[in-house]
C-alpha positions in Angstrom: -27.0 -46.1 20.1 -29.0 -44.0 22.6 -29.4 -45.4 26.1 -31.5 -43.5 28.7 -29.6 -42.6 31.8 -32.5 -43.0 34.2 -33.7 -46.3 35.6 -36.9 -47.2 33.9 -38.0 -50.1 36.1 -40.5 -52.7 35.0 -43.5 -51.7 33.0 -44.3 -49.9 29.7 -41.1 -47.8 29.5 -39.0 -50.8 30.3 -40.7 -52.8 27.5 -40.3 -49.9 25.0 -36.6 -49.6 25.8 -36.0 -53.3 25.3 -37.8 -53.3 21.9 -35.8 -50.2 20.8 -32.5 -51.8 21.9 -33.3 -55.0 20.0 -34.1 -53.0 16.9 -30.8 -51.2 17.0 -28.8 -54.4 17.5 -30.6 -56.0 14.6 -29.8 -52.8 12.5 -26.1 -53.1 13.4 -26.0 -56.7 12.3 -27.7 -55.8 9.0 -25.2 -53.0 8.3 -22.3 -55.4 9.0 -23.9 -58.0 6.7 -24.4 -55.4 3.9 -20.9 -54.0 4.1 -19.2 -57.3 4.1 -18.2 -57.5 7.8 -18.4 -60.9 9.4 -18.0 -62.4 12.8 -16.9 -65.7 11.2 -13.3 -66.2 12.1 -12.6 -68.9 9.6 -10.2 -68.0 6.7 -11.5 -67.6 3.2 -9.9 -70.9 2.2 -11.7 -72.7 5.0 -15.0 -71.1 4.0 -14.4 -72.4 0.5 -13.7 -75.9 1.9 -10.0 -75.7 1.0 -7.3 -76.9 3.4 -4.6 -74.8 4.9 -1.0 -75.6 4.0 2.2 -75.7 6.1 5.4 -74.6 4.4 8.6 -76.2 5.9 12.2 -77.0 5.2 12.8 -74.0 3.1 16.3 -74.3 1.7 18.6 -72.8 -0.9 19.7 -75.6 -3.1 21.8 -73.9 -5.8 23.9 -70.7 -6.0 27.1 -70.4 -8.1 27.5 -66.7 -8.1 25.6 -66.3 -11.3 22.0 -65.3 -12.1 20.0 -68.5 -11.5 16.3 -68.4 -12.5 13.2 -69.9 -14.2 12.8 -73.3 -12.5 10.9 -76.5 -13.2 10.6 -79.6 -11.2 9.6 -83.2 -12.1 9.8 -86.8 -10.9 10.9 -89.4 -13.5 11.9 -93.0 -12.9 12.0 -92.6 -9.1 14.3 -89.6 -9.3 13.6 -85.9 -8.8 14.9 -83.5 -11.5 15.3 -79.8 -11.1 16.2 -77.5 -14.0 16.8 -73.7 -14.4 18.8 -71.2 -16.3 22.2 -69.9 -15.1 23.9 -66.9 -16.6 27.1 -65.0 -15.4 25.8 -61.9 -17.2 22.4 -61.6 -15.4 18.8 -61.7 -16.3 19.0 -60.2 -19.8 19.6 -61.8 -23.2 23.2 -63.2 -23.2 24.6 -66.2 -25.1 26.6 -67.0 -21.9 23.4 -68.5 -20.5 23.1 -72.3 -20.0 20.5 -74.7 -18.7 21.5 -76.7 -15.6 19.9 -80.0 -14.5 20.1 -81.4 -11.0 18.8 -84.7 -9.7 18.1 -86.3 -6.4 16.7 -89.5 -5.0 15.3 -87.9 -1.8 14.8 -84.2 -2.7 17.4 -83.3 0.0 20.7 -84.1 -1.6 21.1 -82.8 -5.2 23.8 -83.4 -7.8 24.3 -81.6 -11.1 24.0 -84.2 -13.8 23.7 -82.1 -17.0 24.3 -78.6 -18.4 23.8 -77.4 -22.0 23.8 -74.2 -24.0 23.4 -73.2 -27.7 26.0 -71.1 -29.5 25.0 -67.5 -30.1 21.7 -68.0 -28.3 20.4 -67.2 -24.9 18.8 -70.4 -23.4 16.1 -69.6 -20.9 12.8 -70.8 -19.4 13.5 -74.6 -19.4 10.6 -76.9 -18.8 10.2 -80.6 -18.4 7.9 -82.9 -20.3 7.5 -86.7 -20.0 6.4 -88.0 -23.4 6.7 -91.5 -24.9 9.0 -92.7 -22.1 11.4 -89.9 -22.6 12.2 -86.9 -20.3 12.4 -83.8 -22.4 13.6 -80.3 -21.5 12.5 -77.5 -23.8 14.0 -74.1 -23.8 13.1 -70.9 -25.7 16.2 -69.2 -27.1 16.8 -65.6 -28.2 19.4 -65.0 -30.9 22.0 -62.9 -29.2 22.6 -60.4 -32.0 25.8 -58.4 -31.5 23.9 -55.2 -32.3 21.7 -55.8 -29.3 18.6 -55.7 -31.5 17.1 -59.1 -30.5 13.9 -60.0 -32.3 11.1 -62.4 -31.3 10.9 -63.4 -35.0 14.3 -65.0 -34.5 13.3 -67.0 -31.5 13.8 -70.7 -31.7 12.9 -73.7 -29.5 15.5 -76.3 -28.6 15.1 -79.6 -26.8 17.2 -82.2 -25.0 15.9 -85.6 -23.9 16.9 -88.7 -22.0 15.5 -92.1 -21.5 17.2 -92.8 -18.2 17.9 -89.3 -16.7 21.6 -89.9 -17.1 22.5 -89.9 -20.8 21.2 -86.9 -22.7 20.7 -86.1 -26.4 22.5 -82.9 -27.6 20.5 -79.7 -28.0 18.3 -80.2 -31.0 16.2 -77.6 -32.9 12.4 -78.1 -32.4 11.2 -78.0 -36.0 8.3 -75.7 -36.5 9.2 -73.3 -33.6 11.2 -70.7 -35.5 9.6 -67.3 -34.6 7.9 -68.8 -31.5 9.0 -68.3 -27.9 8.2 -71.8 -26.6 7.1 -72.3 -23.1 5.4 -75.1 -21.1 4.2 -78.3 -22.8 1.6 -81.0 -21.8 0.5 -84.3 -23.1 -2.8 -86.0 -23.8 -3.2 -89.3 -25.5 -0.3 -89.8 -27.9 0.3 -86.1 -28.6 2.2 -83.3 -27.0 1.0 -79.7 -26.9 3.2 -76.7 -26.5 2.7 -73.0 -25.9 4.5 -70.8 -28.4 4.0 -67.0 -28.5 4.9 -65.0 -31.6 4.5 -61.6 -33.1 1.1 -61.1 -34.8 1.7 -62.0 -38.5 5.4 -62.2 -37.7 5.5 -58.5 -38.1 8.9 -56.8 -38.3 9.0 -54.3 -35.5 11.0 -52.9 -32.6 13.5 -54.7 -30.4 12.1 -57.5 -28.2 8.5 -58.6 -28.1 6.3 -55.6 -28.2 2.6 -55.6 -27.6 1.3 -57.2 -30.8 2.0 -60.8 -29.6 -0.3 -63.8 -30.0 -0.1 -67.2 -28.4 -0.3 -70.4 -30.5 -0.9 -74.0 -29.5 1.6 -76.2 -31.3 1.2 -80.0 -31.5 3.7 -82.9 -32.0 3.7 -86.6 -32.4 7.3 -87.1 -31.2 8.1 -84.1 -29.0 10.7 -82.8 -31.6 8.7 -81.7 -34.7 5.9 -79.3 -34.1 3.1 -77.8 -36.2 0.6 -75.0 -35.6 -2.8 -76.1 -34.2 -4.7 -73.0 -33.1 -4.4 -69.6 -31.6 -5.6 -69.2 -28.0 -4.6 -65.6 -27.2 -5.0 -63.2 -30.0 -3.6 -60.2 -28.1 -1.0 -59.9 -25.4 0.0 -63.5 -25.8 2.4 -64.6 -23.1 3.6 -67.5 -20.8 0.8 -70.1 -20.6 0.5 -73.5 -19.0 -2.0 -76.2 -20.1 -3.6 -78.7 -17.9 -5.7 -81.5 -19.4 -8.8 -82.9 -17.8 -9.6 -86.7 -18.1 -12.0 -86.0 -21.0 -9.4 -84.0 -22.9 -10.7 -80.6 -22.0 -8.0 -78.0 -21.3 -7.7 -75.5 -18.5 -5.0 -72.9 -19.1 -3.6 -70.0 -17.2 -1.9 -67.4 -19.3 0.2 -64.4 -18.3 -0.6 -61.2 -20.2 2.4 -59.0 -19.7 1.9 -57.0 -16.5 -1.9 -57.1 -16.9 -4.3 -59.5 -15.1 -3.7 -63.1 -16.0 -6.2 -64.9 -18.1 -8.1 -68.2 -17.8 -8.4 -70.0 -21.1 -10.8 -73.0 -21.6 -11.3 -75.3 -24.5 -12.3 -78.9 -25.5 -11.3 -81.1 -28.4 -10.5 -80.3 -31.1 -9.0 -77.2 -29.4 -9.9 -74.7 -32.0 -12.4 -72.6 -30.0 -11.3 -71.0 -26.8 -13.2 -69.2 -24.0 -11.2 -66.5 -22.2 -11.8 -64.5 -19.0 -9.6 -62.3 -16.9 -8.5 -63.3 -13.4 -8.3 -60.8 -10.6 -4.5 -60.4 -10.6 -1.3 -60.5 -12.5 0.7 -63.8 -12.5 4.3 -64.0 -13.7 5.7 -67.4 -14.7 2.4 -69.2 -14.0 2.2 -72.7 -12.7 -1.0 -74.8 -12.9 -1.2 -78.3 -11.6 -3.2 -80.7 -9.5 -2.6 -81.6 -5.9 -5.0 -84.3 -4.8 -8.5 -83.2 -5.6 -7.5 -79.5 -5.9 -6.0 -77.2 -8.5 -3.0 -75.2 -7.7 -1.8 -72.0 -9.3 1.5 -70.4 -8.6 3.6 -67.5 -9.8 4.8 -64.0 -9.2 2.4 -61.5 -7.6 2.8 -57.8 -7.1 2.3 -56.3 -3.7 1.6 -52.7 -2.9 4.5 -52.0 -0.6 6.7 -55.1 -0.6 7.5 -55.6 -4.3 7.2 -58.9 -6.2 6.6 -62.1 -4.3 6.3 -65.8 -5.2 2.7 -66.9 -4.3 0.9 -70.3 -4.3 -2.9 -70.4 -4.5 -5.8 -72.8 -4.6 -7.9 -72.3 -7.8 -11.6 -73.0 -7.2 -14.7 -71.7 -9.0 -12.3 -69.5 -11.1 -11.1 -67.8 -8.0 -7.5 -67.7 -6.6 -7.2 -68.3 -2.8 -3.6 -67.8 -1.7 -2.3 -70.5 0.7 1.4 -69.6 0.8 3.8 -66.7 0.1 7.3 -68.0 -0.2 10.4 -66.1 1.0 11.1 -64.0 -2.1 11.9 -60.6 -3.4 13.2 -58.7 -6.4 13.6 -61.0 -9.4 11.7 -64.1 -8.4 9.0 -66.7 -9.1 8.6 -69.3 -11.9 7.8 -72.2 -9.5 8.0 -75.9 -10.2 5.8 -78.4 -8.3 5.7 -82.2 -7.6 2.8 -83.7 -5.7 4.2 -86.5 -3.5 0.8 -87.5 -2.2 -2.6 -85.8 -1.6 -1.1 -84.3 1.5 2.5 -83.6 0.7 4.3 -81.8 -2.1 7.7 -80.3 -3.1 8.1 -77.0 -4.9 10.9 -74.9 -6.4 11.3 -71.3 -7.2 14.0 -68.7 -7.7 14.5 -65.4 -5.8 16.8 -62.4 -5.2 15.8 -61.7 -1.6 19.1 -62.8 -0.1 22.5 -61.1 -0.1 26.1 -62.1 0.3 28.1 -61.0 3.4 29.4 -57.9 1.5 25.8 -56.9 0.6 25.6 -58.1 -3.0 22.3 -59.5 -4.1 22.2 -63.1 -5.2 19.7 -64.8 -7.4 19.4 -68.4 -6.3 17.3 -71.6 -6.5 15.1 -72.6 -3.6 13.0 -75.6 -2.5 10.3 -76.0 0.1 8.1 -78.9 1.5 4.4 -78.3 1.5 1.9 -80.3 3.6 -1.9 -80.1 3.9 -3.0 -79.7 7.5 
C-alpha cells in the first residue's frame, strides 16, 4: 500500500487519496476471501453448527503386562461391558491370544467377568452385538499355522453370548463365516448383518490378506448361522461398520488398508451400493450416533507425531475432528456408549505409555466426553 508522505489537507488531493485508500483496502479483503483467509475466529465445527466436546477423566483401566488391543464398549441390562484382545506374544498372529470381558455398573470400577480363547487360533477384534435379548461377542480368528503361513482363506468367525452378562456360552463357530474375517455387526428388524472380508474368489495366494480382498455383507436370523447377502467393497475390502437409519437405509464407513477410508451407502434390499472416498485414512473405524449427530472414530496418521486415536463429527460427508485422545504407536479401535445427548463414554487402546524401566506398554483406556 502506497501512502503519500506529504500532508494533503482538505480538497481534491485529499479526496483522491481517500478513494485510493478505500480501493486498496477492498482489494486486500478480496484477496483474503479468494485465498481462503478469514477474520472469523469460530472453529470449523462451530461454523458447521456442531458443538465442541470436552474430554475428561482419562484413565487406564486395564494393563496386565500383555499386548491389550482392539476394544469395544456397550451397555446391556444396566451394566457397561468392555471387551478387547489380550496376548502375551504381542500384536501378531498367536494362538496365545484371548478375549477378555470387563463389566461395571458405573463405568469407574471394572471387574473381569469372562475370558475365552480358541485352540490353535488367534482370537482378535472382538465386537458386541445385542440381538434377540442376547449379548453376543464376535471374534475373527486366524488359524495359527506352525509354519507361519497364515491364510485369510482359513479365517473363521466365533461367537459367545449371554442372556444376563454373567453366564456365557462357550466359543461357537459362526456357520457360514469360514474364509471370512468377520468384523462389526448391526441389527435391523429381526435380522443381524455382519461385515466379513475375504479373498476375491477365495484365491489361493501369499501369506496374510494381500490386496485382492473384497468385503461381503452376511445376514443371520439367530446371530449364529450366517449367509452371504451382497458385496459392498469389491476391491481393498477391510474393516467396516454399518449404521442403520430408521427407514432401513445403511451408512457404512470402511477402512481400505492404508488408503483413504470409504463411505458406503445403500437401501433395502442392500444389493446396490454407492461408494465414495473420504479425505483421510481411518483405522479400526467407529460409526455411531450421539444425540442428533453422527460420530466417526479411529486411527489417523499425522505428519510428524505418528498414529493417533481421533474422534470426529460426520456431517455432509465431511469429518470434523472434535478430539484427539492421548495415544501413540499401536493404538485406536475405539468403542463408544452415548449416556445422553450431552454425555458419552469411550474406550480405546494405545502404546503411548511406558513402564518405569522404559518398556512400552499396550493398554486399555477410557475417557468421559461431554458436549459443551
